[in-house]
N, C-alpha and C positions, 0 to 999 in steps of 0.2 A: 378215778382221776384220768383226765385226758392228757396225753403226752405227745408232743411232736418232736421228732428227731431229724435234724438236718445232717446229711452225709456229704462229705467233700466230693466234688465233681459229679454230683447227682442232682438233676433238676427238681425231682419230686422229694418231698419230705415223707418220713414214715410217721404214721399216726397209730396210736395204740391207746386203748382204754384199759386201765389196770385197777385192781383193788389194793395195790401196794400204796403205802403212804409216801408223801414227798420226801421224808427223811430216809426211808428205805431205798428209794430210787436214787437219791443223791449219794448215799453211801455206796451203792453198787457202781455208780458212775465214777466216783472218786477212786474206787478200787481198780476199775478197768483202766482209767487214765494213768494211774501211778505205776501200774505193773505192765503197761503195754499189752493188756489182756483184752478180753471181750466183755462187752456190756450186754447183760442178759436181763430181759424183762419177761414177766408172765402176764398175759392179758386176762380179762374177766372170764373168758371161756376156757382157760387153761393152756392156751397155745403159748409157745415161747418165741421171743424175738431175740436174735443174737446179732450184735453189730461189733465189728472190730473197734476198739477204743480209739485207736490212732486215726480213724477216718471220721469221727464224729465232729461236725462243725458246730452244732448247737443243740441244746435240749430246751424245749419250751413246755412249761407246766401250765395246765389248764386248771379248772375248778376242781376242788376236792370232791364235792358231791354235786354232780350236774343235776339240773332240774329235769324231772320226768315230764314227758309230754304224752298226752293221751288220756284214755278213760280208765285209769287204774284206780285201785281203792285208795282212799285217803286216810 
């Protein structure tokens, strides 16, 4: 799933592609916002993104399963 995160006072948004479900991401976001903690996501390659919950302006969810482009097996 593609996720875009807007940060307060930052012109660019953060983009991440993750294997986590929408429900898992939403639960982690709620936890970070309720406890003034950090919002942590792991991308498809195993890298972690950590954002202070208090600085998140918005989170935009993309498609659950993006279309593959190219000459892959069908």
